[in-house]
C-alpha positions in Angstrom: 0.0 0.0 0.0 1.6 3.3 -1.1 1.4 6.5 0.8 -1.4 8.1 -1.3 -3.6 5.0 -0.7 -2.9 5.1 3.0 -3.9 8.8 3.2 -7.1 8.1 1.3 -8.0 5.3 3.8 -7.3 7.6 6.7 -9.7 10.2 5.3 -12.3 7.5 4.7 -12.1 6.1 8.2 -12.2 9.5 9.7 -15.3 10.4 7.7 -16.9 7.1 8.9 -16.0 7.9 12.5 -17.6 11.3 12.1 -20.8 9.7 10.8 -20.8 7.1 13.6 -20.5 9.9 16.2 -23.4 11.8 14.5 -25.5 8.6 14.5 -24.7 8.1 18.2 -25.8 11.6 19.2 -29.0 11.2 17.2 -29.8 7.9 19.0 -29.2 9.5 22.4 -31.5 12.4 21.6 -34.2 10.0 20.7 -33.8 8.1 24.0 -34.5 11.2 26.2 -37.6 10.7 28.2 -37.6 6.9 27.9 -37.3 4.8 31.1 -33.9 4.7 32.7 -33.7 0.9 32.4 -34.1 1.2 28.7 -31.6 4.0 28.4 -29.0 2.0 30.5 -29.5 -1.1 28.3 -29.0 1.1 25.2 -25.8 2.5 26.6 -24.5 -1.0 27.4 -25.2 -1.9 23.8 -23.3 1.1 22.6 -20.3 0.3 24.7 -20.3 -3.2 23.4 -20.5 -1.9 19.8 -17.5 0.4 20.4 -15.6 -2.4 22.1 -16.2 -4.7 19.1 -15.1 -1.9 16.7 -11.9 -1.5 18.7 -11.2 -5.2 18.5 -11.8 -5.1 14.7 -9.3 -2.3 14.4 -6.7 -4.2 16.4 -7.1 -7.3 14.2 -6.9 -5.5 10.9 -4.1 -6.4 8.4 -1.8 -5.3 6.9 -0.1 -2.9 9.3 -0.9 0.2 7.3 -4.6 -0.7 7.1 -4.6 -1.2 10.9 -2.9 2.2 11.4 -5.5 3.9 9.1 -8.4 2.3 11.0 -6.8 3.3 14.3 -6.7 6.9 13.2 -10.4 6.8 12.4 -11.2 5.2 15.8 -9.2 7.8 17.6 -11.0 10.6 15.7 -14.3 9.0 17.0 -12.9 9.0 20.6 -11.8 12.6 20.3 -15.3 13.7 19.3 -16.9 11.5 22.0 -14.9 13.2 24.7 -14.6 16.7 23.3 -17.5 18.1 25.4 -15.8 16.9 28.6 -12.5 18.7 27.7 -14.3 21.8 26.5 -16.5 21.9 29.6 -13.5 21.3 31.9 -11.5 24.0 30.1 -14.5 26.4 30.3 -14.9 25.7 34.0 -11.2 26.3 34.7 -11.1 29.5 32.7 -14.3 30.8 34.2 -13.2 29.9 37.7 -9.8 31.6 37.2 -11.5 34.7 35.7 -14.1 34.8 38.4 -11.6 34.5 41.2 -9.2 37.1 39.7 -12.1 39.4 39.0 -13.6 39.0 42.4 -10.2 39.6 44.0 -9.6 42.7 41.9 -12.9 44.2 42.7 -13.1 43.3 46.4 -9.7 42.5 47.9 -8.4 46.0 47.1 -11.2 48.0 48.5 -12.5 48.4 52.1 -16.0 47.4 53.1 -18.8 49.8 52.3 -20.5 51.7 55.0 -23.5 49.4 54.8 -21.4 46.3 54.9 -19.4 47.5 57.9 -22.6 48.5 59.8 -24.4 45.2 59.0 -21.3 43.3 60.1 -21.0 45.1 63.3 -24.6 44.3 64.1 -24.3 40.7 63.2 -21.2 40.3 65.4 -23.3 41.4 68.4 -26.2 39.0 67.5 -23.8 36.1 66.9 -22.3 36.7 70.4 -25.8 36.6 71.9 -26.5 33.4 70.1 -23.4 31.7 71.5 -24.0 33.1 75.0 -27.6 31.7 75.1 -26.8 28.5 73.2 -24.1 27.1 75.5 -25.4 24.1 77.4 -24.1 23.4 80.9 -24.3 19.6 80.9 -22.7 18.9 84.3 -21.4 21.0 87.2 -20.6 19.0 90.3 -19.5 21.0 93.3 -20.2 24.2 91.4 -16.8 24.0 89.7 -18.0 26.5 87.2 -17.7 29.4 87.0 -14.0 29.2 87.8 -13.1 30.2 91.3 -10.0 32.0 90.0 -8.9 32.9 86.5 -6.1 30.4 86.2 -6.4 27.2 84.1 -4.4 24.8 81.9 -6.0 24.0 78.6 -5.5 20.7 76.9 -6.5 19.0 73.7 -5.9 19.4 70.0 -9.5 20.5 69.8 -8.6 23.5 72.0 -5.7 24.4 69.7 -7.7 23.9 66.4 -11.4 24.0 67.3 -14.2 22.9 65.1 -15.7 26.3 64.4 -18.5 24.9 62.1 -19.1 22.1 59.7 -17.9 21.4 56.2 -19.5 21.7 52.8 -22.1 24.2 51.5 -23.4 24.8 55.0 -19.9 25.4 56.5 -18.3 28.7 57.4 -15.0 30.4 56.7 -12.7 29.9 59.6 -10.3 32.6 58.4 -10.0 35.0 61.2 -12.1 32.9 63.6 -11.2 33.7 67.2 -9.2 31.1 69.0 -10.1 29.8 72.4 -6.8 31.2 73.8 -7.4 34.7 72.4 -10.8 34.6 74.0 -9.4 33.5 77.3 -6.9 36.3 77.2 -9.7 38.8 76.5 -11.7 37.4 79.4 -8.7 37.9 81.7 -8.0 34.1 82.1 -4.4 33.1 82.7 -3.6 29.8 81.0 -0.4 27.7 81.1 1.7 28.8 78.2 3.8 25.6 77.9 0.7 23.5 77.5 -0.7 25.9 74.9 2.6 25.8 73.0 2.7 22.0 73.1 -0.7 21.5 71.6 -0.4 24.4 69.2 2.8 23.1 67.7 1.5 19.6 67.5 -1.7 20.7 65.8 0.1 23.0 63.4 3.1 20.8 62.3 2.9 17.5 64.2 5.9 18.5 66.5 5.2 17.9 70.2 7.4 20.7 71.5 6.9 23.5 74.0 8.8 26.0 71.9 6.9 29.3 71.8 4.0 29.0 69.4 2.4 31.8 67.5 -0.9 31.6 65.7 -0.2 31.5 62.0 -1.3 34.5 60.0 -3.8 34.0 57.1 -2.1 33.1 53.9 -2.6 34.6 50.4 -5.0 31.8 49.5 -7.0 32.3 52.8 -7.3 36.0 52.0 -8.2 35.5 48.4 -10.5 32.5 48.8 -11.7 32.6 52.5 -14.7 30.3 51.8 -12.3 27.4 51.1 -11.0 27.6 54.6 -13.6 25.6 56.5 -15.2 24.0 53.4 -13.3 20.8 54.0 -13.1 19.8 57.7 -12.0 16.9 59.7 -12.3 16.0 63.3 -9.2 16.9 65.3 -6.8 14.0 65.9 -5.7 13.9 69.5 -2.0 14.1 70.4 -0.7 10.8 71.8 -0.4 11.0 75.5 3.2 10.0 75.6 4.0 13.6 74.3 2.4 14.9 77.5 5.4 14.6 79.8 5.3 14.4 83.6 7.2 17.7 83.7 4.6 19.5 81.5 1.8 18.1 83.7 3.5 19.0 86.9 4.2 22.5 85.9 0.6 22.8 84.7 -0.7 21.6 88.0 1.4 24.2 89.8 -0.2 26.8 87.6 -3.7 25.8 88.4 -5.6 22.9 90.0 -8.2 23.1 87.2 -7.7 21.8 83.7 -9.9 22.4 80.7 -10.0 19.6 78.1 -11.6 20.1 74.7 -13.1 17.2 72.6 -14.1 18.0 69.1 -16.0 16.3 66.2 -16.5 17.8 62.8 -19.5 17.0 60.6 -19.4 17.6 56.8 -21.6 17.4 53.8 -21.2 14.1 51.9 -19.9 12.2 54.9 -21.7 10.6 57.9 -20.3 9.5 61.2 -20.1 5.9 62.5 -20.9 5.2 66.2 -17.2 4.7 66.8 -16.5 8.2 65.5 -18.6 9.7 68.3 -16.8 7.8 71.1 -13.6 8.8 72.7 -10.5 7.6 70.9 -7.7 5.8 72.8 -5.6 8.9 72.8 -8.4 11.1 74.2 -9.2 8.6 76.9 -5.5 8.3 77.8 -5.2 12.1 78.0 -8.3 12.3 80.3 -6.7 9.6 82.5 -3.6 11.7 82.8 -5.6 14.8 83.7 -7.7 12.9 86.2 -4.6 11.8 88.0 -3.0 15.2 88.0 -5.7 17.8 88.5 -8.3 18.4 91.2 -10.9 19.6 88.7 -11.3 18.9 85.0 -13.8 20.9 82.8 -14.7 19.3 79.5 -15.7 21.4 76.5 -17.8 19.4 74.0 -17.0 20.9 70.7 -19.4 18.8 68.6 -22.7 19.4 67.0 -23.4 15.7 66.9 -24.5 13.9 70.1 -21.4 12.1 71.3 -21.2 9.3 73.9 -20.4 11.3 77.0 -20.5 8.5 79.6 -16.8 9.3 80.2 -17.9 12.5 82.1 -19.0 10.2 84.9 -16.0 7.8 84.8 -13.3 10.1 86.1 -13.4 11.5 89.6 -11.9 14.9 88.6 -14.2 15.5 85.7 -16.6 17.8 87.6 -18.1 20.0 84.8 -18.9 19.9 81.1 -20.0 22.6 78.8 -21.4 21.8 75.3 -20.3 24.5 72.8 -21.3 23.0 69.5 -19.7 24.9 66.6 -18.9 28.5 67.9 -18.5 30.2 64.6 -16.3 33.2 64.1 -16.4 34.8 67.5 -18.2 32.3 69.7 -15.1 31.4 71.7 -15.5 34.8 73.4 -18.8 33.6 75.0 -17.2 30.3 75.9 -14.4 32.1 77.8 -16.9 34.4 79.5 -19.0 31.4 80.5 -16.0 29.8 82.2 -15.5 33.0 84.3 -19.2 33.5 85.0 -19.8 36.6 83.0 -22.1 34.5 80.9 -24.5 32.2 82.5 -25.3 29.3 80.1 -29.0 29.1 79.3 -29.0 26.7 76.4 -30.9 23.4 76.3 -30.1 20.3 74.3 -31.9 19.8 71.1 -31.1 16.1 71.0 -31.2 13.1 73.2 -27.7 12.0 74.6 -27.7 8.3 75.2 -24.9 6.4 76.9 -24.7 4.1 73.9 -25.3 5.5 70.5 -26.3 2.1 69.2 -29.5 2.3 71.2 -30.8 4.9 68.8 -33.3 2.9 66.6 -32.2 4.6 63.4 -28.5 3.7 63.7 -28.9 0.2 62.3 -30.4 1.6 59.1 -28.0 4.5 58.6 -25.2 3.7 56.2 -24.2 2.2 52.9 -26.9 -0.2 51.6 -26.9 -1.0 47.9 -29.5 -3.0 46.1 -28.5 -6.1 44.2 -30.1 -7.9 41.3 -31.4 -11.5 41.5 -27.8 -12.8 40.9 -26.5 -10.8 43.9 -24.7 -8.2 41.7 -24.8 -4.5 42.8 -27.0 -2.3 40.7 -25.8 1.2 41.7 -29.0 2.1 43.6 -28.9 2.7 47.3 -31.5 2.8 50.0 -32.3 3.4 53.7 -35.2 2.0 55.7 -36.6 4.4 58.4 -38.0 1.4 60.3 -38.3 3.5 63.5 -41.2 5.3 61.8 -42.3 8.2 64.0 -40.2 7.0 67.0 -37.0 9.0 66.4 -35.0 10.7 69.1 -36.7 11.2 72.4 -40.0 9.9 70.9 -38.3 6.5 71.0 -36.6 6.7 74.4 -39.6 8.1 76.2 -41.9 5.5 74.7 -40.0 2.3 74.8 -37.4 2.5 77.6 -38.9 1.4 81.0 -38.7 3.9 83.7 -36.5 1.7 85.9 -34.0 1.5 83.1 -34.2 5.0 81.8 -31.3 6.6 83.8 -29.0 3.7 82.6 -29.9 4.4 79.0 -30.3 8.1 78.6 -27.6 10.3 80.1 -28.9 13.7 79.1 -32.6 13.9 78.0 -33.8 16.2 75.2 -34.2 19.7 76.6 -31.6 19.2 79.4 -29.5 22.1 80.5 -28.2 23.5 83.8 -27.5 27.0 85.1 -25.2 28.8 87.5 -28.3 29.8 89.4 -31.4 28.1 90.7 -35.0 28.6 89.5 -38.1 27.9 91.4 -41.4 27.2 89.5 -44.6 28.0 91.4 -48.3 28.8 91.0 -48.7 26.8 87.8 -52.0 27.2 86.0 -53.4 25.3 83.0 -56.2 26.3 80.7 -57.4 24.0 77.9 -60.4 24.1 75.6 -61.3 23.0 72.1 -59.1 25.6 70.6 -56.1 26.2 72.8 -53.8 24.6 75.4 -52.1 27.1 77.7 -49.8 26.7 80.7 -48.5 29.5 82.9 -45.9 29.3 85.7 -44.1 31.8 87.9 -40.3 31.4 87.5 -38.2 32.9 90.3 -34.5 33.2 90.3 -33.6 31.9 93.8 -29.8 31.8 93.3 -27.0 34.3 93.3 -26.4 34.9 89.6 -28.6 36.5 86.8 -29.9 33.9 84.4 -32.6 32.7 82.0 -34.9 29.7 82.3 -36.6 27.6 79.5 -40.1 26.5 80.2 -41.1 23.4 78.2 -44.6 22.0 77.8 -45.2 18.4 76.6 -48.4 16.6 75.8 -49.1 12.9 76.3 -51.7 11.8 73.8 -54.0 8.8 74.6 -52.9 5.6 72.8 -54.8 2.4 72.2 -53.3 -0.9 70.9 -54.0 -1.2 67.2 -54.8 2.5 66.9 -52.8 5.4 65.4 -49.1 5.2 66.4 -48.3 7.8 69.0 -45.2 8.6 71.1 -45.6 8.6 74.8 -44.9 12.3 74.9 -44.3 15.1 72.3 -43.0 18.7 72.7 -46.0 21.0 72.4 -44.5 24.4 73.1 -41.8 26.3 75.0 -40.8 29.8 76.1 -37.7 31.4 77.4 -37.7 33.8 80.3 -36.0 37.2 80.3 -32.7 37.6 82.1 -33.8 37.4 85.7 -31.8 39.0 88.5 -31.5 37.1 91.8 -34.9 37.3 93.5 -36.7 38.4 90.4 -39.9 36.6 89.2 -41.5 36.4 85.8 -44.7 34.7 84.7 -44.0 32.6 81.7 -46.8 31.4 79.4 -46.7 28.6 76.8 -49.7 28.2 74.5 -50.4 26.1 71.4 -53.4 25.0 69.4 -55.3 22.0 70.7 -55.4 20.7 67.1 -51.6 20.6 67.2 -51.9 17.5 69.3 -53.5 15.5 66.5 -51.7 12.5 64.9 -51.6 11.7 61.3 -53.6 8.5 60.5 -52.1 7.2 57.3 -54.2 4.0 57.3 -57.8 4.8 57.8 -58.8 8.5 57.9 -55.7 9.5 55.8 -55.9 12.8 57.6 -54.9 14.4 61.0 -56.9 12.9 63.9 -57.4 14.3 67.4 -58.6 11.2 69.2 -61.1 11.3 72.0 -59.6 10.9 75.5 -57.4 12.4 78.1 -54.3 14.3 77.0 -51.6 14.8 79.7 -50.2 18.4 79.7 -46.8 18.6 81.4 -44.8 21.6 82.5 -41.2 20.3 82.4 -37.5 21.3 82.6 -36.7 18.7 80.0 -38.6 15.9 78.4 -38.2 13.6 81.4 -38.3 16.1 84.3 -41.9 17.2 85.0 -42.6 20.1 87.3 -46.4 20.1 87.2 -49.1 18.6 85.0 -52.8 18.7 84.1 -55.2 16.9 81.8 -57.1 18.1 78.7 -60.2 16.0 78.2 -60.9 15.8 74.5 -64.7 15.1 74.3 -64.8 13.6 70.8 -62.7 12.4 67.9 -61.9 15.2 65.4 -60.8 14.5 61.9 -58.8 17.3 60.2 -58.9 16.6 56.4 -58.9 20.2 55.3 -55.9 22.5 55.8 -57.2 25.3 58.1 -54.9 27.9 56.5 -55.5 27.1 52.8 -58.7 25.1 52.7 -57.0 22.4 50.6 -57.7 18.7 51.0 -55.4 16.7 53.2 -54.9 13.1 52.2 -52.2 10.5 51.7 -49.7 11.5 49.1 -46.8 9.1 49.8 -48.3 5.6 50.1 -45.8 4.3 47.6 -42.9 5.5 49.9 -43.9 3.0 52.6 -42.6 -0.1 50.8 -43.3 -3.6 51.9 -41.7 -3.1 55.4 -42.7 -3.5 59.0 -42.3 -0.4 61.1 -41.8 0.0 64.8 -45.1 -0.2 66.6 -45.8 0.8 70.2 -48.3 -2.1 70.4 -45.8 -4.7 69.3 -42.3 -3.6 69.9 -40.7 -7.0 70.2 -41.7 -8.1 66.7 -41.3 -4.7 65.0 -38.1 -3.4 66.5 -35.8 -2.2 63.7 -33.1 -4.6 62.3 -30.3 -4.0 59.9 -31.0 -4.8 56.2 -31.0 -8.5 55.5 -30.0 -10.2 52.3 -33.6 -10.2 51.2 -33.8 -6.5 51.9 -30.8 -5.9 49.7 -32.5 -7.5 46.7 -33.9 -4.8 44.5 -37.7 -4.7 44.6 -39.5 -5.7 41.5 -40.3 -2.8 39.1 -38.0 -0.4 40.9 -36.3 0.8 37.8 -39.6 1.1 35.9 -40.6 3.8 38.4 -37.9 6.1 36.9 -39.2 9.0 34.9 -40.4 8.4 31.4 -41.9 11.1 29.1 -45.6 10.7 28.4 -46.6 13.2 25.8 -50.2 14.2 25.2 -50.6 14.4 21.4 -53.7 16.5 21.7 -52.2 19.2 23.9 -51.7 22.6 22.5 -48.6 24.7 23.2 -49.0 28.0 25.1 -48.3 31.3 23.4 -44.7 32.5 23.2 -43.0 35.7 22.0 -46.1 37.9 22.1 -45.9 41.7 22.7 -48.2 43.0 25.3 -46.0 45.9 26.4 -45.5 44.6 29.9 -42.3 44.7 32.0 -41.8 42.7 35.1 -42.0 45.8 37.3 -45.6 46.2 36.2 -46.4 43.2 38.3 -44.7 44.3 41.5 -47.0 43.6 44.4 -49.5 41.6 42.2 -50.7 38.2 43.5 -49.8 35.1 41.4 -53.4 34.8 40.2 -53.4 38.3 38.7 -54.5 37.9 35.1 -51.7 40.2 33.9 -49.3 37.4 34.7 -50.6 35.4 31.8 -50.1 38.3 29.4 -46.5 38.8 30.7 -45.7 35.1 30.4 -47.0 35.1 26.7 -44.1 37.5 26.0 -41.4 35.0 26.9 -39.7 33.2 24.0 -38.9 29.5 24.0 -35.2 30.2 24.5 -35.9 32.4 27.5 -38.2 29.8 29.1 -35.5 27.2 28.7 -32.8 29.5 30.1 -34.9 30.5 33.2 -35.2 26.9 34.3 -32.1 25.2 32.8 -29.4 27.8 33.4 -29.6 27.8 37.2 -26.7 28.0 39.5 -26.1 30.7 42.1 -28.2 33.1 40.1 -31.4 33.4 38.1 -31.0 34.7 34.5 -32.1 38.2 33.5 -34.1 39.1 30.5 -33.2 42.7 29.7 -35.9 43.4 27.1 -38.7 42.6 29.6 -37.1 44.3 32.6 -36.2 41.0 34.3 -33.0 41.5 36.4 -30.6 38.8 37.2 -30.6 37.8 40.8 -27.8 36.2 42.9 -28.1 33.3 45.3 -25.5 32.1 47.8 -25.0 29.3 50.3 -26.1 29.7 54.0 -27.3 29.2 56.6 -24.6 30.1 59.2 -22.7 32.5 56.9 -23.3 33.8 53.4 -20.3 33.2 51.2 -19.1 34.0 47.7 -17.8 30.5 47.2 -15.1 31.5 44.8 -14.8 35.1 45.8 -13.1 37.3 48.4 -15.9 38.1 50.8 -17.9 36.3 53.5 -20.4 37.6 56.0 -20.2 37.0 59.7 -19.9 33.3 60.5 -22.6 32.7 63.1 -22.5 29.8 65.5 -23.8 26.6 63.8 -27.6 26.3 63.5 -27.7 23.6 66.2 -26.3 26.2 68.6 -29.0 28.7 67.5 -31.7 26.1 68.2 -30.1 25.3 71.6 -31.0 28.9 72.7 -34.7 27.9 72.5 -35.3 31.5 71.8 -37.6 32.3 68.8 -37.0 36.1 69.0 -33.2 35.5 68.7 -33.7 33.3 65.7 -35.8 36.2 64.1 -32.9 38.6 64.8 -30.4 36.2 63.3 -32.4 36.1 60.1 -32.7 39.9 60.1 -29.0 40.3 60.6 -28.0 37.9 57.9 -30.6 39.4 55.6 -29.1 42.9 56.1 -25.6 41.6 55.4 -26.8 39.8 52.3 -28.3 43.1 51.0 -25.1 44.9 51.6 -23.3 42.5 49.3 -26.1 42.5 46.7 -27.3 39.0 47.5 -30.9 38.3 46.7 -31.5 34.8 48.1 -29.8 32.5 50.6 -29.8 28.7 50.4 -31.1 28.2 53.9 -32.1 27.5 56.5 -31.7 23.7 56.5 -34.8 22.2 58.0 -34.0 18.5 57.9 -33.9 16.6 61.2 -31.3 14.9 63.3 -32.7 11.4 62.6 -29.7 9.9 64.6 -26.4 11.2 65.9 -24.6 10.0 62.8 -25.9 12.6 60.4 -23.0 14.4 58.7 -24.9 17.6 58.5 -26.4 17.6 62.0 -24.4 20.8 62.6 -26.4 22.5 59.9 -29.8 21.2 61.1 -31.5 22.4 64.3 -32.8 19.4 66.2 -34.2 15.9 66.4 -37.5 17.5 67.2 -39.7 18.8 64.3 -41.5 21.5 66.5 -38.3 23.1 67.7 -36.9 23.0 64.2 -40.1 24.4 62.8 -40.3 27.4 65.2 -36.6 28.4 65.0 -36.6 27.9 61.3 -39.8 29.9 60.6 -38.4 32.8 62.6 -35.1 32.7 60.8 -37.0 32.7 57.5 -39.2 35.6 58.5 -36.2 37.7 59.7 -34.2 37.0 56.5 -37.1 38.0 54.2 -37.9 41.1 56.2 -34.8 42.5 54.6 -35.7 41.6 51.0 -33.5 38.5 51.1 -35.4 35.4 50.0 -35.0 32.2 52.1 -34.5 29.0 50.1 -35.5 26.4 52.6 -33.7 23.1 52.2 -33.4 20.1 51.7 -37.0 19.3 50.8 -37.3 16.7 52.1 -35.7 13.8 53.9 -32.0 14.6 53.5 -31.1 13.1 56.9 -28.3 10.9 55.6 -25.3 12.0 53.6 -24.0 8.5 52.5 -25.1 7.8 49.0 -27.7 10.7 49.0 -26.6 11.8 45.5 -25.8 8.3 44.1 -28.8 8.0 41.7 -31.0 9.4 44.5 -31.0 7.5 47.9 -34.3 5.6 48.2 -35.9 6.7 51.5 -38.6 4.3 52.8 -40.8 5.4 55.6 -44.5 5.9 56.5 -46.7 8.8 55.4 -47.2 9.4 59.2 -43.4 9.9 59.6 -43.2 12.2 56.6 -46.1 14.3 57.9 -45.3 14.4 61.6 -41.5 14.6 61.4 -39.8 15.5 58.1 -42.4 17.8 56.5 -43.5 19.8 59.6 -40.5 22.2 59.7 -41.0 23.1 56.0 -44.7 23.6 56.5 -44.0 26.1 59.3 -41.4 27.9 57.2 -44.0 28.4 54.5 -47.1 29.2 56.6 -45.5 31.1 59.5 -42.2 32.3 57.9 -43.6 33.1 54.4 -40.7 31.4 52.6 -40.5 32.2 48.8 -37.8 29.7 47.9 -37.2 26.0 48.4 -34.4 23.6 47.5 -35.2 19.9 46.8 -33.2 17.0 48.1 -31.1 14.5 46.2 -32.9 11.6 47.8 -36.1 9.9 46.7 -39.4 9.7 48.5 -39.9 6.0 48.0 -38.9 5.6 44.3 -39.6 9.1 43.2 -36.8 11.7 43.2 -37.8 14.5 45.6 -37.0 17.1 42.9 -39.4 15.3 40.5 -42.2 14.5 42.9 -45.5 16.1 42.0 -46.9 14.8 45.2 -44.3 16.7 47.2 -43.9 19.9 45.2 -47.4 20.5 43.7 -49.9 18.6 45.9 -48.3 19.3 49.3 -46.0 22.3 49.0 -48.2 24.4 46.8 -51.5 22.7 47.1 -51.9 22.1 50.8 -49.6 24.7 52.2 -50.1 27.6 49.7 -46.4 28.1 48.9 -45.7 30.9 46.5 -42.2 31.1 45.1 -39.7 29.1 43.2 -38.1 25.6 43.8 -34.6 24.8 42.8 -32.7 21.5 42.9 -29.7 20.7 45.0 -26.4 21.0 43.2 -26.3 18.7 40.1 -22.6 19.2 39.7 -19.3 17.5 40.3 -20.7 14.0 39.6 -23.9 14.5 41.6 -27.4 14.4 40.3 -27.1 11.7 37.6 -30.8 10.9 38.3 -31.9 14.5 37.7 -34.3 14.9 34.7 -35.0 18.5 33.7 -38.4 17.7 32.2 -39.4 15.6 35.2 -38.4 18.5 37.5 -40.4 21.3 35.8 -43.3 19.0 35.3 -43.5 18.2 39.0 -43.0 21.8 40.1 -39.3 22.0 40.5 -38.7 25.2 38.6 -34.9 25.5 38.3 -31.9 23.2 38.0 -28.8 24.1 40.0 -26.4 22.8 37.4 -23.3 25.1 37.4 -21.0 26.8 39.8 -20.3 29.7 37.5 -22.3 31.2 34.7 -20.5 29.8 31.6 -21.2 31.1 28.1 -23.5 28.9 26.1 -26.1 26.4 27.0 -25.6 24.1 30.1 -26.4 20.5 30.0 -29.8 21.0 31.5 -30.7 23.7 29.0 -29.8 21.3 26.3 -31.9 18.6 27.9 -34.9 20.9 28.0 -34.3 21.9 24.4 -34.3 18.3 23.4 -37.5 17.7 25.2 -39.0 20.7 23.3 -38.4 18.7 20.1 -40.1 15.6 21.5 -43.0 17.2 23.2 -43.2 20.9 22.5 -46.7 21.5 24.1 -46.1 19.7 27.3 -42.6 21.0 27.8 -43.6 24.6 27.1 -46.5 24.3 29.5 -44.3 23.1 32.3 -41.6 25.8 31.6 -44.2 28.5 31.5 -45.5 27.6 35.0 -41.9 27.4 36.3 -41.2 30.9 34.8 -44.2 32.2 36.7 -42.8 30.8 40.0 -39.3 32.1 39.3 -40.4 35.6 38.3 -42.7 35.8 41.3 -39.6 35.1 43.4 -37.6 37.9 41.6 -40.3 40.4 42.5 -39.9 39.5 46.2 -36.3 40.7 46.2 -35.1 44.3 46.2 -34.0 44.1 42.6 -37.3 45.8 41.5 
């Protein structure tokens, strides 16, 4: 074969490769909207075809023929992977340009007057949150506050505290106040050698008492502060052999009191194991050394997740423990002031602390569980069984643990918290009728220090075997007293609707039911410490099948999310107690893949009007309700491309349409701090949300929202991805730092106030993750299948979101990666249209979680907009040209123009209504 023939073959095979690639793209476009199982089978066939082609190329003879064929095959491969390279290059270029541009515009100029004023106010509010959120767990012999101001501080967690959590809900730790700086500011003299030892070890791994200086922020920290704190790990304790007898002896001479910090860091994408939340061998060995050396040891629990704290009772010298959660940017100041007594802790636990984490009924079903096919092969689909049903957290312990065993099982009950002073409760009065339950009590500070008390009210609903599942007790309401001086008395009142004691009957009534019978009403210091009680006699059974706020029908929406499973029952606990998934449980249920989205076009449907000219601009609709007929005229003006862009080009913005007066809006991650992820600025890093909830102070949550909303406005931010309203299903949740509590009422009230405060400033709250994102493991791997009862969805997981909509007025929501049964939450019409908008009356836009960096392979843009999920969060930066979800929607337009345009038009309505709630217009 001469050279000219060889070149002719190369051109021929390259042309064939080009045609093969064109045919491949055409086939893939045709497959959009078909069932996932069919698409996966087609992809496997394509891979087999390419593999056979490659083998054919390798076997070709003679050598020049083989080389010519190989060049054709390589040309195909280059075309096949070109989009990946171009996208990667575009992302890199855009990131670099965005970073440099942000640095140029912000790093070289001081904060504006508005930014400085908003920051100053937020710092004060953040300090109050920390001061009121600290929980005094233990205080034997009144070791706290410190008798003098001399201590020795031990632990790597003291040198490098866990200021927040990791991931989107984390904070920037650049400039965060260290514990030692806070102690100095509070006038506490600490042993310098111990501080140097732990500082050097934490910083560079060298256990030396050479003088240690806090490292200054580096260039990267200054330029990209949001990265500092995005990736976090729990501090690794220094081996005790580095803690020499000489160091301990000198520290004992300095003070007879040691402070020891223990820290655990939660992070997006990663859950804990029970072992992670127990003391390590090095931590235990350190405590043994301190116990043998010091008269008093004070433990700081620097963890948002409920650790096993039985060790606090194992060592004679461990007299006191203070839970500090994640203190944020300046929270260590309040910690130091609490040690001296300037701050009197008034926080209460938002979770149950058991001696053994494995006693939590959800633990066995938290983790990595992958379905297999009939042959036992993994299929790439993951699940979790919420077999505990409604009995999560204290609802389980108060219902199923016998009284005589309770103190051996539960160390610190939900709502527990001590004070430096004493409070006497007297003259309790109860008033109940068909509408309201009210409890009043006089709270008197009988101690020597000013302080605040939390009054909690629980209800015990009547239960009958075989009836609706009900916990033994449920939080009904709470209130926090003012700061009371010694001898001062305040009458504290807690009231809630009688109907709030109803249970959801997902079997018979398929509605909320307030059963006939006696309801115990308890005034309590925590869930297990009753001060006084009364009875509400409910004369008759009441079925609530219509939403009192919206008038919408209430009925079962998630029967298919129950699965063929047995859930924990109060009437039969021995046979229904949760167990870990068995081999049978791992086998994929029949028809599971068939439930994935498939396009069903209506051939008789007509497409809505596009591109009309009615002379309207968006500002003309400012203040107009969603049902205003002018909306339809305005929506008629949108073109197909504009409709596709509004839904498909979502990231940390909504796109603008200049010709119609639609401004672009910006959205950033929250909820503890608002951050330009790849930029120079961050707002004040508040203590983690679990600390805010630990204040049990609704008014303070409102003020946090206002403060963050004002800071957002000073930086031109229109919406914040937060608050996060999922629950602490168990102590293992990687994002428990970002969520408020194991209890839905406490989460609902704190969350609704946060939303209300944020939006009072014109900053829209995007409540997340709707709903059921209570496990990080496998959540984004084709959508974690979450199986539980409708009752559990209603009473636990949905209740905080309902309050955020009805009481907080939220105008934004972010859907979860996980599935509700077999249906992706972001594509669930039952969740987004029937419940969120239909039952609750939500008005605003819904966006997906971040379908980027390998996440969201199960997202389908048409499924999303059809279900009521208006926007896809698909990009970190606004790249030129269409994103993948824009292209997907454009492809759907070709397959079903009428149906796709109808869904996109409704999504545009929601998105543009949100835009009008901001200060952009």
